[in-house]
N, C-alpha and C positions, 0 to 999 in steps of 0.2 A: 504493500500500500504506500503510495507516494503522499507524504504529508502536505497539507494545504499551506498556502501562504500565511494564513492566520496562525496555523500551528507553529510554523517556523518562526514567525514574529514573536509568538508567545515564548517559545523556547529561548530565542535570542534575548528577549528582555529579562527572562528569569536568570539566564547566564550572567548578564551584565550586573544584575542586582546582587547575585551571589558573589561575583568578583568584587563588587564594591564593599560588601559586608566583610569579606575576608581581608581586603586591603585596609579597611577601617580598623579591624581588629588588630592587624599587624602594626598599624601606626600607633594605636593606643598602647599596645604592649611595649613599643619602643619609647614612646614619649613620656609615659608615666606622669600624667598630669598632676597627681598628688605628690608633693615632696615629702618623702619619708625621712624627714630631716632629724627627727628625734632631738629637736632644739631644746636646750635647757630653758627653763623659766628664768626671767630676770631676777627672780628671788633665789635662784639656784645657780650661782655663777660657775660652778665646777662641773657643768654638764659635759658628758663625753662627746667625742668627735665621731659621729656616725657617718658612714659612707653615703654618698649621694649618687643616685642613678643618673645616667646620661640619657639624652633623647636626641632625636635627629632633627635637622632643619635643612631646607633647601630653598630655592628661589624661583618664583614665577610671577606673572603679572596679573592684575585684576583691575576692575573699573573703580572709579572714585565716586562716592556719594556721601551725603551728609546725613546725620541722624536728625530726629526731631529737634526743634530749637532748644528745648530745655535739656536735651541730652540724657533724660532720665528713662530707665527701662520701665516696661509695663509692670504693674503690680503682680501679675501672674508669674513673672520670671524673676522678680527681685530676690526672692529667697534662694533660688537656685544659683544666682550669681555670686553668692557669698561662699560657695564651696571651696574647699582646699585652702582656706585662708587662715585657719587656726593651727597652732603648733603645740598646744598644751593638751594633755588628756583630761585635765580637770578644769571645767568651766571654760572651754575654748572660746576665744573672741575673734571674730572675723574683722576685715577691714572696715565694715560698717558698724562694728561693736555689737553684733548679734551672734547668737549661738549658731553653729553650723547645722544645716539640714542633714538628713541621713546620707545623701549623696547626690551627685549631679545627674541631670536628666540626659537622655540619649542625645537631645539637641545640643546640650552643652558639651558633651563629649565630642560630637562631630565638629562643633565650633573650635574646640581645642585642637583637634587633629588638623583642621585647615590652618589654624594659627601656627602650629608647629612646623608645617611643611611648606609655608609660603611666606617668604621674606616681605613681599609687598603687603601681605595681609597684616604683618606686624607693624609696618609703617602706617597703614591706614588706621589701625587700632590706636597707635600713638596720637594720630591727628584727630581721633574721634570719628573717623569716617566709616568704621565697621558697624554693621548692624548688631553683632553680638557684643554685649557689654561685659567683657571679661574683666576680672579683677587683676590687679598688678601681680599678686602672688600666682594666680593661674597663668599669667603671661610668663613669669619666670620659670614656673615648673615644667613647661613643655620645651624649654630651650635646651640646647646641647651644652652640657657643663664645660666641654672643651673650648667653647667659644666665649666663655665668661671668665672674669677674674676668679681666682680660687675661692671656693666656698660661698659664692654669691647667693645661691638659693637658700642655704642655711642661714646666712647672715641676714638676708632680707626678711625671712620668716621671723627671726629673732627680733629685728627692729619693730616689726608690726606688733609682735607680742608685747614688747616692752612699752610701746607708746599707746596702744589701744587697750583700754581696760573697762571694766563695768563701773557703774555709778559708785558702788561701795568702795572699790579700789581707788577711784579718782578722788573721792572725798578724803581718803587717808594717805594720799600720795604726797610726795615732795616734788618741787618743780624748779627748773631753771628757765628764765625768760630773757630774751635779748634780741637786739638788732644792731648791726654794725653800720656805721656811717661810711659807706663806700659804694663801689659799683656792684652790680648784681652778682657777678661771678665771685668777687671777694666776700660779699655778704654770705653767699652759700658756703664758702670755705671756712669763714670764721664761725658760722653756726655749726659746721661739721666738727670743729675743735671743741666747742661747748657741748655738742651732742655726745662726743666721746666721754666727757666728764659726767654728763647726765647718766650715761649707762653705767659707768664705774661707780657712781654715787647712788645708784638706784633712784634716780630722779627722772621725771618726764620733761622733755625739752619742748619749749614753745617759743614762737616769736613773741615779741612785745605785742600786746593787743592793739596798741595804737603807736605806730612808728613815728616818733617825734623828731627824727633826725633828717631823713632823706625824703620821706613821703613818696614811696613808689606808686602809691595808689590814691585814687580819688576817695574822699570821705565815704565810708561805708561801702567801698568798692564800686561806687556809682550805682548800687542796686539795693541799698538799705541793709547791708550786712552789719553785724555787731563788731567787726574788726576793720581796721585800716592798716593793713600790712601786706606782706607778700602772700598771705593766704587768699588774697583777692585773685591770685593767679595759680597758686599751687593748692594741692589737697591739704586739709588740716594736718598739722603735725601729730595730732592726737585726738582720740574720741573724748578725752577729758577737756571740757570747755573751760573758758576763763573764769567762770563763776566759782570754780574750785580753788583758784589761785588767790592767796592772801599774802600779806607781808610776813606772816609767821612761817609759812610753808614754802616760800620761794625766795630766790635771790637773782639779781641781774649781774652777771659777771663783767669784769673788765676784759681787755683783750687776753690777758693771761695773768697768772698769779692767784693768790688766795682770793676767795675760798675754793678755787679750782684745785684739783689734786693731780691732774695729768698735764704735762707740758704739751706744747703743740707737736712734739715729735713722738708722743706716745699714743697708742691706740687702746681701746677698751681691753683690759687684761683677759677677758674670756675669749676674745677673738684671737689674741696672740697665742693663747693656749691651744685653740683649735688649729691654727695654722701650723704650729710646731708639731702637733700630733699628726697632721696630714702630710707634712714634709719634714720628717725627723732628721734628715741629713742636710737640710738647707739652713745656712746661717743668714738670717734676715737682717737687713740694714735698717736703720731708723728712717732714712729717706724712702726706701721702698715700702716699708710698712705704712708710713704716713700717706704716701700716694695711693696705696691700696685702700686705706680707710676713707680717704677723701672721696674716692669713687663710689664706695658703698653708701656713704652718708649723702652725697649729692644726689644719687639715684633715688633715695627715699625722700629727701627734702623737696626736690624740684618736680615731683609728679604733678603734671598739669591737671587742673580741675576741669569739670565739664564746660564751664563758661569759657575758659581759655582755649580749650581744645576746639570748641565751636568757632571762636573768633579767629584763631590762627589758621584753622582749616579753610575758612572762607577767604582769608588773605592768600593762602597757598593756591587756591583754585581760581584766583583772579588772573586770567592769562595775560592781561595787559600790564600786570605788575612785574612779570618775570620774563627776562630777555635772554635769548641765546644767539650770539653773534659768531658766525663762522667766517673765516677768511677764505677767499677763493684764490686759485692759482693765478688768475688774471689780475690780482691786486684789489679786487672789490670785496664787499662784505655782504653776507646774507644773514638777515635777522628774522627770527621766528620766536614764537612764545616758547619758553622753557617747559618741557613736559613734566607731568607728575606720574611716577617718581622720576628723579633725574636719571639719565642714561647710566647703565652699568659701567663701572670703571671711571666715573667722574671723580675728580680730585677737589677736595675742599681746601681753600686757602683763606684763613682769617688773618688779615693784616691789621695789627693793633696800632693805633695812633693816639692822638690827643694827649691827655695828661700822663699816660703811661710812659711815654718816651722822654718825659721831662725829669729824668733822674732815676726812675725805677728800673728801666730796662733800656738797652741800646735800640736805636732805630734800625730796622731791617728793611731794606729796599724791596720793592716788588720783584725785581730781577732775581733776588736770592731765592724767593719762593719758586719762581718758574724754573730756575736752574736745577733746584733739588728735584722738582717734579719731572723735568725733561730727562734727567739722567735715569730716574727710576723707570719711567715709561719705556725708554729705549731698551732697558734691560728686561722688561716684563711686558712685551708687546702683545701677548696672546689675550690678555684681559683688559689691561688698563688703556685708557684713551686720553688723548690730549684735549680733555675738556676740563676747564677750571671753573669751579664755582667760587667766586671771590666775594668775601664779606669784609667790611671795614666801616669805620665811622668817618673816613676821609674820602670825600668825593673825587679828589684828584687821583687817588689810587684806581678808582673805577675807570676814569678817563684814560689813564695810562694803560690799563689792562685791555681796553678796547683796541689799542693799537699794537698789541703783541701778536706777531705772526709766527716768527721762528725764533727759537732759542738755541744759540750755539754754545755747546759745552766742550770740554777737553776731549770728549769722545768723538767729536765730529758734528757734522750738520744733520739736522733732523730730516726725516723723510715725509712728515706730515705737518700741517699747520695747526695752530691752536684754536680752540673754540672757547669763547667766554660765556659764562652764565652769571647773571647778577640780577638783583631785585631792587625795586624802587622803595627802599626803606629809608627812614629818617637818618640823616648824617649831618654832622657838624664837627669838624676837627678842631675848632677853636675853643671847645669847652669839654669838661669832663662828662662822662656818661650821666652822672646823677644831676648835672646841670641841664642836660638835654631834657630831662623829665619836665622841667619847668618851661623850657623853650618850646617843646613840641606837644606837650600834654602827657600826663603820666601814663594813662591807660594805653594810648596809642603807641607811645614809645616802647613800653615794656613788651607789648604784643609784637611789635616789629623786631625787637631783639630776639624774642622767642621764635619768631618765624625764621630768622636767619639761623638760629641754633638748630631748629628742626630740619631745615633744608641741608645743613651741614651733615646731619646724621643720615641723610639719604645717600651720601657719597660713599665711596669704597676705599679712599685713601685720603690722608690729611697731611697738609704741610702747614706748619706754624711754629710758634715758640711757646714753650710752657712757662716762660716768664710772664705770660699773659694769663690771668685767671680765666678769661673767656675761652682761650684755647684749651686750657685744662678742663673746663666744663665739657667742651665738645669731646675731648679725648676720653673723659670719664664716662659720659653718658652713651657714647657709641659703643663702649665696651659692655656696660651693664644693661642698658635698656635694649640694645639690639644684638648683643652677642657678636660684636665685630672686633673683638680684641685681637684676633689673629691677623687682621688686616693692618697694613703699615701706617705708621705715623712718622713723618720726616721732620726732624728738628732743624730749624734754620739758625738757631743760636748755639751758644756753648753751654755745657751743663752748668758751669759756674753761674750762669745768669739766672737760673731758676731752681736748682735742686734743693737749696737750703732756705728758700723763702718760707718763713714760718707759717704763713696762712695756708700753705699747701700741706 
């Protein structure tokens, strides 16, 4: 009997469904969305170092779309979205401060599988463009440990556990609150130093409720919030609100010194113990430990909230704002809108200017960045492209980059021309970044800074100087947020320019 067309179609569909189910099962077995971290409670600083399972990740493309304006998931799925966020077996607390449900739904498991196997999906999630509202811990749990700084999953789970507690614990907790008068990158790094002390002292770290120094945000975040600080842009540091903070249970630190118990070169002792247990034959340096901790802390501190994700995503998808200029062999220029995401192999170059080069670090010319990138691409031509995404607060740097065609190095002449990508963000080289907040408007300025940061994370190589806090933030977050630690960072300066700066 010859099967009919309908029968063949049915068998074909059934085979595809079976294959999809088997593929999904394999993905989930590899990605292990729950982090079996066995993280110690903040009240148990001597927790053992449990092994962390690895998962896989690869890269593909998907379309861009924005979530509903409020960025809030429907009530039917909000409970499911808190899964895998707790690390304690007694009274687990998730990112939202609620107890974990019994387990994630099939839809959530499928979302995690897509997330783990699709780099563009991770980018879209960071921008808030994904339909699935995954938590940060779920995001980390499906990433490949080999692409992350050591112990990232375990440390991030610990930080959530330490900072997010129930009402009774919040009422009995001790606190550190503070904000540093400086640029956004230095603010995050200074808070990282205080954060390490908060963990060592079993205190909860919070921003000052009202930032009286720089005022990064409009009053009430411009939307009637109870705070005026960097939580206008970032997720709250803790589920413990400011109503629990009193003069008796909190203090605001100076840059360093008493009552802080750790120097800027020290990390929380529990993490040092974990690292030594994981790498018993490695002799860690103070600078290396400090840089590792700053990355972990910055990844927690700078998590964009739903309002910022929405605003930055809208800016990112404005084609008229992002330019890609290619040089032609005939000497002309071809300009188109820069795509989302940026092309694979794109190189980020953040050229720091304004107040930073007035004594804190040497000035590095744009040619130094291109020379580093040129040499690297010539040696690695199978993936990397001569596409430079340039960010800076100096508009003359952008004008100079528009005219870069060929870069001649000691290794000879290039065989391809350079393409420039840049965005129309606010720039003024005559003033420090925090002064730009007043000149251009607080909310818009910070959103433009964060847009530049996010686009730098879309790249696959980075050229910069770690003497710049903003270059450090890019370097740290590309490692922790996106698991791009095995991709190259090219330093244009000398190590002595940055390695012992205390705020790192």
